[in-house]
C-alpha positions as CSV (number, residue, x, y, z in Angstrom):
1,M,0.0,0.3,-0.1
2,K,2.6,2.4,0.8
3,T,4.2,1.4,-2.6
4,A,1.3,2.4,-4.0
5,G,0.8,5.7,-2.2
6,V,4.0,7.2,-3.6
7,A,3.6,6.4,-7.2
8,V,-0.2,8.3,-7.0
9,I,1.9,11.0,-6.0
10,G,3.6,11.4,-9.5
11,G,0.8,10.3,-11.4
12,S,-3.2,11.6,-11.9
13,V,-3.3,13.2,-8.8
14,A,-0.7,15.5,-8.1
15,Y,-2.5,18.2,-7.9
16,H,-4.0,17.4,-4.9
17,F,-0.9,18.5,-3.0
18,G,-0.8,21.9,-3.5
19,M,1.0,22.1,-6.7
20,P,0.7,25.6,-7.7
21,Y,-1.5,27.2,-10.7
22,A,-1.4,31.0,-11.3
23,L,-3.6,32.4,-12.7
24,G,-1.1,35.1,-13.9
25,N,0.9,32.7,-15.6
26,V,-1.6,31.0,-17.6
27,P,-2.0,31.0,-21.9
28,G,-5.8,32.1,-22.5
29,R,-6.6,34.1,-18.9
30,K,-7.9,36.8,-20.5
31,E,-10.7,34.7,-22.7
32,V,-14.2,34.6,-21.0
33,L,-15.2,31.0,-20.1
34,K,-19.1,31.1,-19.6
35,I,-20.0,28.8,-17.0
36,G,-23.9,26.9,-17.7
37,L,-25.4,25.7,-14.1
38,I,-27.3,22.3,-14.2
39,G,-29.2,21.7,-11.0
40,C,-29.9,24.7,-8.8
41,G,-30.1,24.0,-5.5
42,G,-27.8,25.2,-2.6
43,R,-24.9,23.0,-3.2
44,G,-25.0,24.1,-7.1
45,T,-25.7,27.8,-5.7
46,G,-22.6,27.8,-3.7
47,A,-20.3,25.7,-6.5
48,A,-21.2,28.6,-8.5
49,I,-20.4,30.9,-7.4
50,Q,-16.7,29.6,-6.5
51,A,-16.9,28.9,-10.1
52,I,-16.7,32.7,-10.8
53,K,-14.8,33.5,-8.0
54,S,-11.8,31.5,-9.4
55,D,-10.7,32.9,-12.5
56,P,-11.5,36.8,-13.3
57,N,-13.1,36.0,-16.2
58,V,-15.4,33.6,-15.6
59,I,-19.4,34.2,-16.1
60,L,-22.4,32.4,-15.5
61,T,-24.9,32.9,-18.6
62,A,-26.7,29.8,-18.0
63,M,-29.2,27.8,-15.7
64,G,-31.4,25.1,-15.9
65,D,-33.9,22.8,-13.3
66,V,-37.1,21.2,-12.9
67,F,-38.6,23.6,-10.8
68,E,-39.1,27.4,-11.5
69,D,-39.1,28.6,-7.8
70,R,-35.1,26.7,-6.9
71,M,-34.0,28.2,-10.1
72,E,-35.6,31.7,-9.7
73,Q,-33.9,31.4,-5.6
74,S,-30.5,30.3,-7.3
75,Y,-30.5,32.8,-9.8
76,E,-31.4,35.7,-6.9
77,A,-28.9,34.9,-4.7
78,L,-26.8,34.8,-7.2
79,S,-27.1,38.0,-8.4
80,K,-26.8,39.5,-4.7
81,A,-23.7,37.6,-4.2
82,I,-21.6,38.8,-7.7
83,P,-24.1,40.7,-9.7
84,D,-21.7,41.9,-11.9
85,K,-20.5,38.0,-13.2
86,I,-24.7,36.7,-13.3
87,K,-25.6,37.5,-17.3
88,V,-28.1,35.3,-17.5
89,K,-30.6,36.4,-19.7
90,K,-34.5,34.8,-19.7
91,R,-33.8,33.2,-22.1
92,D,-31.5,31.4,-21.0
93,K,-33.3,29.7,-17.9
94,F,-34.4,26.7,-19.1
95,L,-36.7,24.2,-16.9
96,G,-37.9,21.3,-16.9
97,F,-36.0,17.6,-17.6
98,D,-34.5,18.4,-21.1
99,A,-33.0,21.8,-19.2
100,Y,-29.4,20.4,-19.1
101,Q,-29.1,19.4,-22.9
102,R,-30.5,23.5,-23.4
103,V,-28.2,24.6,-21.1
104,I,-25.3,22.5,-22.5
105,D,-26.1,23.7,-26.1
106,S,-26.8,27.3,-25.2
107,G,-22.9,28.2,-25.8
108,V,-21.0,27.7,-22.5
109,D,-17.8,26.5,-22.0
110,V,-17.8,24.8,-18.9
111,V,-20.9,22.8,-16.7
112,L,-21.7,22.4,-12.9
113,L,-23.3,19.6,-12.4
114,T,-25.2,19.7,-9.3
115,A,-27.9,17.8,-9.8
116,P,-29.1,15.1,-7.5
117,P,-27.1,12.0,-7.9
118,A,-29.3,9.8,-10.0
119,F,-29.0,12.4,-13.1
120,R,-24.8,12.7,-12.7
121,P,-24.3,9.9,-15.5
122,G,-26.7,11.2,-17.7
123,H,-25.8,14.5,-17.6
124,F,-22.3,14.0,-17.8
125,A,-22.4,12.0,-20.7
126,A,-24.2,14.7,-22.3
127,A,-21.3,17.4,-21.8
128,V,-18.8,15.1,-22.7
129,A,-20.8,14.3,-25.9
130,A,-20.9,18.5,-26.6
131,G,-17.3,18.7,-25.7
132,K,-17.8,20.8,-22.2
133,H,-15.6,21.0,-19.5
134,A,-17.6,19.7,-16.7
135,F,-17.5,19.5,-12.8
136,C,-19.2,17.5,-10.9
137,E,-20.5,17.1,-7.6
138,K,-20.1,13.6,-5.6
139,P,-21.6,11.7,-5.8
140,M,-20.6,10.0,-9.7
141,A,-24.1,8.0,-9.6
142,V,-26.0,5.6,-7.6
143,D,-25.8,2.4,-9.3
144,A,-22.8,0.3,-11.2
145,P,-24.3,1.0,-14.4
146,G,-24.1,4.4,-13.7
147,V,-20.6,4.2,-12.4
148,R,-19.8,2.4,-15.6
149,S,-21.4,4.7,-17.8
150,V,-19.0,8.1,-15.9
151,L,-15.6,5.6,-16.0
152,E,-16.5,5.9,-19.8
153,S,-17.6,9.5,-20.1
154,A,-14.5,10.3,-18.3
155,R,-12.3,8.3,-20.8
156,K,-14.0,10.1,-23.8
157,A,-13.5,13.4,-22.0
158,K,-9.6,12.7,-21.8
159,E,-9.5,11.7,-25.5
160,K,-11.3,15.5,-26.1
161,N,-8.9,17.1,-23.4
162,L,-11.6,18.0,-21.6
163,G,-11.5,19.0,-17.7
164,V,-13.2,16.9,-15.7
165,F,-13.2,17.7,-11.8
166,A,-14.7,16.2,-8.8
167,G,-16.6,17.7,-5.3
168,F,-14.9,15.8,-3.2
169,C,-14.1,19.0,-1.6
170,F,-12.0,17.4,1.4
171,R,-8.8,16.1,-0.8
172,H,-8.7,20.6,-1.2
173,D,-8.3,20.9,2.3
174,A,-5.2,22.5,2.8
175,A,-4.9,20.0,6.3
176,N,-5.7,17.2,4.6
177,Q,-3.6,17.4,1.4
178,A,-0.5,17.6,3.8
179,A,-1.5,15.2,6.2
180,F,-2.3,12.3,3.2
181,Q,1.0,13.5,2.0
182,Q,3.1,12.2,4.8
183,I,0.7,8.8,4.6
184,L,1.5,8.5,1.0
185,N,5.2,9.6,1.7
186,G,5.6,6.2,4.6
187,Q,5.5,8.2,7.5
188,V,3.0,5.7,9.3
189,G,4.9,2.7,7.8
190,N,2.9,0.0,6.1
191,V,-0.7,1.0,6.1
192,R,-2.9,-1.8,7.9
193,T,-6.2,-0.1,8.6
194,V,-7.7,3.4,7.9
195,T,-10.9,3.7,9.3
196,G,-13.7,6.2,8.7
197,F,-16.5,7.7,11.4
198,R,-19.3,10.8,9.4
199,Y,-22.2,10.6,12.2
200,G,-24.3,13.4,12.0
201,G,-28.2,14.5,12.8
202,E,-30.6,14.5,10.4
203,L,-31.4,16.9,7.6
204,P,-34.0,19.4,6.8
205,S,-36.1,18.8,3.8
206,D,-39.0,19.9,1.9
207,Y,-41.6,17.2,3.2
208,S,-43.3,19.7,5.3
209,K,-44.1,21.7,2.0
210,M,-46.2,19.7,0.3
211,Q,-48.0,15.9,0.7
212,G,-48.3,13.1,-1.5
213,T,-46.0,9.8,-3.8
214,G,-45.6,11.7,-6.7
215,L,-42.6,12.3,-9.0
216,E,-42.7,16.0,-8.0
217,Y,-42.7,15.3,-4.2
218,Q,-40.1,12.5,-4.8
219,L,-37.8,15.4,-6.5
220,R,-38.2,17.7,-3.5
221,N,-37.2,14.6,-1.3
222,W,-35.0,13.4,-3.3
223,Y,-32.4,12.3,-0.5
224,Y,-35.0,10.2,1.8
225,Q,-35.3,8.4,-2.0
226,N,-32.4,5.4,-2.6
227,W,-32.8,5.2,-6.4
228,L,-32.0,9.5,-6.4
229,S,-30.0,9.8,-4.2
230,G,-28.0,6.2,-3.7
231,D,-29.2,6.1,0.3
232,F,-26.9,9.0,2.6
233,I,-24.5,6.5,2.4
234,V,-23.5,7.6,-1.1
235,E,-24.5,10.6,-0.9
236,V,-22.6,12.0,2.3
237,A,-20.3,8.9,3.5
238,C,-18.9,8.5,0.0
239,H,-16.8,11.7,1.4
240,S,-15.2,9.5,4.3
241,A,-15.1,6.3,1.7
242,D,-12.8,8.7,-1.0
243,M,-10.9,9.9,1.5
244,M,-10.2,6.3,2.9
245,S,-9.0,5.0,-0.6
246,W,-7.2,8.5,-0.8
247,A,-5.4,7.2,2.2
248,L,-4.3,4.0,0.4
249,G,-3.3,5.6,-2.3
250,D,-6.7,5.3,-4.4
251,E,-6.0,1.1,-4.4
252,M,-10.1,-0.2,-4.7
253,P,-11.4,-3.2,-1.4
254,I,-11.6,-6.8,-3.3
255,K,-15.0,-7.3,-1.3
256,A,-16.7,-5.5,1.6
257,I,-19.5,-7.2,4.3
258,G,-21.8,-4.5,6.3
259,S,-24.6,-3.8,8.3
260,G,-27.1,-1.1,8.9
261,G,-30.5,-0.6,8.7
262,R,-33.5,2.5,10.0
263,Q,-34.0,3.1,13.8
264,Q,-35.4,6.8,14.1
265,R,-36.5,6.7,9.6
266,V,-39.4,5.2,10.4
267,E,-41.8,7.6,9.1
268,E,-43.0,7.1,5.6
269,R,-42.1,10.9,4.8
270,F,-38.2,9.3,5.0
271,G,-38.5,7.0,2.0
272,N,-36.6,4.0,1.8
273,I,-33.2,5.1,2.9
274,Y,-31.4,3.5,6.0
275,D,-29.9,6.2,9.3
276,H,-26.9,4.3,9.9
277,F,-24.5,2.1,8.1
278,A,-21.0,-0.1,9.3
279,I,-18.6,-1.6,6.2
280,E,-15.7,-3.4,6.7
281,Y,-14.0,-3.7,3.5
282,E,-10.5,-6.1,3.1
283,Y,-8.1,-5.0,0.9
284,R,-4.9,-7.2,-0.2
285,E,-2.1,-8.0,1.8
286,G,-4.9,-8.0,4.6
287,V,-5.3,-4.1,4.7
288,R,-9.1,-3.7,6.2
289,G,-11.0,-0.4,5.7
290,F,-13.7,0.4,8.1
291,L,-16.4,3.1,7.3
292,F,-19.3,3.8,10.1
293,T,-21.8,6.5,9.2
294,R,-25.4,7.5,10.8
295,Q,-27.2,9.8,10.4
296,Q,-29.6,10.2,14.1
297,R,-31.3,13.3,15.5
298,G,-29.4,13.7,19.1
299,A,-26.5,11.8,18.2
300,F,-23.1,12.7,18.8
301,S,-21.1,13.9,15.8
302,R,-18.1,13.0,14.3
303,N,-16.2,13.1,11.0
304,T,-12.7,11.2,11.5
305,I,-10.5,9.7,9.5
306,D,-8.0,7.1,11.4
307,V,-4.8,5.3,9.4
308,T,-3.3,2.7,11.4
309,G,0.2,1.6,10.3
310,S,3.9,-0.4,11.1
311,E,5.5,3.0,11.9
312,G,2.6,5.0,13.7
313,D,-0.6,6.4,13.3
314,A,-2.8,9.2,11.7
315,H,-5.8,10.9,13.5
316,L,-7.3,13.3,11.1
317,V,-10.6,15.2,12.4
318,M,-11.7,17.4,9.8
319,G,-11.5,21.4,11.2
320,Q,-9.9,20.7,13.5
321,L,-6.8,18.0,14.3
322,H,-4.5,16.5,11.7
323,E,-1.3,15.0,13.4
324,I,1.0,11.5,13.2
325,R,1.8,9.7,16.4
326,G,4.6,7.5,16.5
327,K,8.0,6.9,14.9
328,H,7.5,10.3,12.5
329,P,5.6,12.6,14.1
330,W,3.8,15.2,12.6
331,K,1.3,18.1,13.2
332,F,-0.4,20.5,11.5
333,D,0.1,23.7,11.7
334,G,-0.8,25.5,8.7
335,K,-2.6,27.9,7.5
336,P,-6.8,26.2,7.3
337,N,-8.4,26.8,3.5
338,N,-12.1,27.0,2.4
339,M,-12.0,23.8,0.1
340,F,-14.4,24.1,-1.6
341,Q,-13.1,27.4,-3.3
342,A,-10.3,25.6,-3.9
343,E,-11.4,22.4,-6.2
344,H,-12.6,25.1,-8.4
345,D,-10.0,27.7,-8.3
346,A,-7.7,23.8,-9.0
347,F,-9.6,23.0,-11.5
348,F,-10.4,26.7,-13.5
349,A,-6.7,26.9,-13.4
350,S,-5.9,23.9,-14.9
351,I,-8.3,24.4,-18.0
352,R,-6.9,28.0,-18.5
353,S,-2.8,26.1,-18.6
354,G,-4.3,23.9,-21.7
355,N,-3.6,21.1,-19.5
356,P,-7.3,19.7,-17.6
357,I,-7.5,18.1,-14.6
358,N,-9.3,14.3,-15.3
359,D,-10.5,13.1,-11.8
360,G,-12.8,10.6,-14.3
361,E,-11.4,7.3,-12.7
362,W,-10.5,7.9,-9.5
363,M,-13.9,9.9,-8.4
364,A,-16.0,7.1,-10.1
365,N,-14.2,4.3,-7.8
366,S,-14.9,6.3,-5.1
367,T,-18.6,6.6,-5.9
368,M,-18.5,2.6,-6.3
369,M,-16.9,2.3,-3.0
370,A,-19.6,3.7,-0.9
371,I,-22.2,1.8,-3.4
372,L,-20.6,-1.6,-2.7
373,G,-20.6,-0.7,0.8
374,R,-24.8,-0.3,0.7
375,M,-25.3,-3.1,-1.1
376,A,-23.4,-5.3,1.4
377,A,-25.4,-3.6,3.8
378,Y,-29.2,-3.8,2.3
379,S,-27.8,-8.0,1.5
380,G,-26.5,-8.7,4.4
381,Q,-23.9,-10.7,2.3
382,E,-20.3,-10.2,1.5
383,I,-20.0,-8.7,-1.5
384,T,-16.2,-8.7,-3.9
385,W,-15.7,-5.2,-6.0
386,E,-16.1,-7.3,-9.3
387,E,-19.2,-8.6,-8.5
388,A,-20.6,-5.1,-7.5
389,L,-18.8,-3.0,-10.2
390,N,-20.3,-5.2,-12.6
391,S,-23.9,-5.5,-11.6
392,N,-26.7,-4.6,-13.7
393,Q,-28.9,-3.3,-10.8
394,V,-30.6,-0.1,-12.2
395,L,-32.3,1.7,-9.1
396,G,-34.2,4.7,-11.1
397,P,-35.7,5.4,-14.2
398,K,-34.0,5.6,-17.7
399,L,-33.1,10.0,-18.1
400,E,-35.0,9.7,-21.4
401,E,-37.8,8.2,-19.3
402,Y,-38.1,11.2,-16.5
403,D,-41.4,13.0,-17.2
404,W,-43.9,14.8,-14.6
405,D,-46.1,11.6,-16.0
406,L,-44.3,9.2,-14.4
407,Q,-45.3,7.0,-11.7
408,W,-41.7,5.4,-10.3
409,Q,-42.3,3.4,-7.3
410,S,-39.9,3.7,-5.0
411,P,-38.7,-0.1,-3.6
412,P,-39.3,-1.2,-0.1
413,V,-36.9,-0.3,2.6
414,A,-34.2,-3.4,2.3
415,I,-34.1,-6.1,4.8
416,P,-30.4,-8.1,5.2
417,G,-30.8,-11.2,4.3
418,V,-33.9,-10.9,2.5
419,T,-33.2,-7.9,-0.2
420,K,-31.3,-9.2,-3.3
421,V,-28.8,-7.1,-5.3
422,L,-27.5,-8.8,-7.6
């Protein structure tokens, strides 16, 4: 694992360790880059602000969503935050399930893909087909066929020299970058275990604003429908899975086994997702990874990564403490940064350089790692990486099937030992 990690530093993710991108020293800096926002929720609005602030010559020219109220709320917030950079004409505010394509076709250079995860593979494929650089918010898919689609689109993007950037923002936190560089350089020795905790409370939703079971209700409460979100282990705890992968040089596990269920989310309004998971991943040479995540009101919150090696261990508390104890003690004492802004700074600088970053393979694999965990927990079975990645289980409808008359029945809450995932 140590050797694999060192190799990665010199490869595709080298930029994660603070490689400089000076906007003043790259070609094409004065050329205006036009951005299209696809998915106008809170994360999309934030991503648009950060993208625009990453470069002095970036403007927003198109927006797309299925809900007009969400789009207008986003437009208003953006216009207040950065009024001189919002150049979205009324005709370039696109509504409907085909809004993504109309944004892509509107003449933009870069698209921000921030709709619910179920739409990411199709939106990404369309962006690449049209020759657009794409920022892809995490996660990249909700099922294995979606992941395979993302991998294929990323391959095509590389052939076209298109930028593909992952919204795995913790890879752009300054303390994380310094700590993971220490780990991958062997400062804890040979890694034996990696453990991720992502504990939090319940999330707000729109269920109080309307009632029903139709498509609009499901989309406004997409987080609680596993066919739209992938369940919260995929939608949120994918960050922890990604950092676990990062610590192991982005090597994927051989297999996984796990458990999960619902203790607080017992009401129908919470859809069909779990509120806790515990997953064990097995890697080559007997290395183990453990991912624990829950979302329960009133419970203790924790967001940590712990790495145990042959010569020490690393304890990383997001936003608070990053240290290594053992043969090579170390503690981060640098200046914190805004990881959300940093990721867009890196992306747009790489586009300006003519060598755009392509995160495609590892961002798909990190997503698949979380999906593997969900599959193991839902089924109660031990599942290999190959079985999961090659699965043909599709959770939701095809992108072209969406319309307001669609009646999609969410599957029942998974029962370990009963539910089939393969």
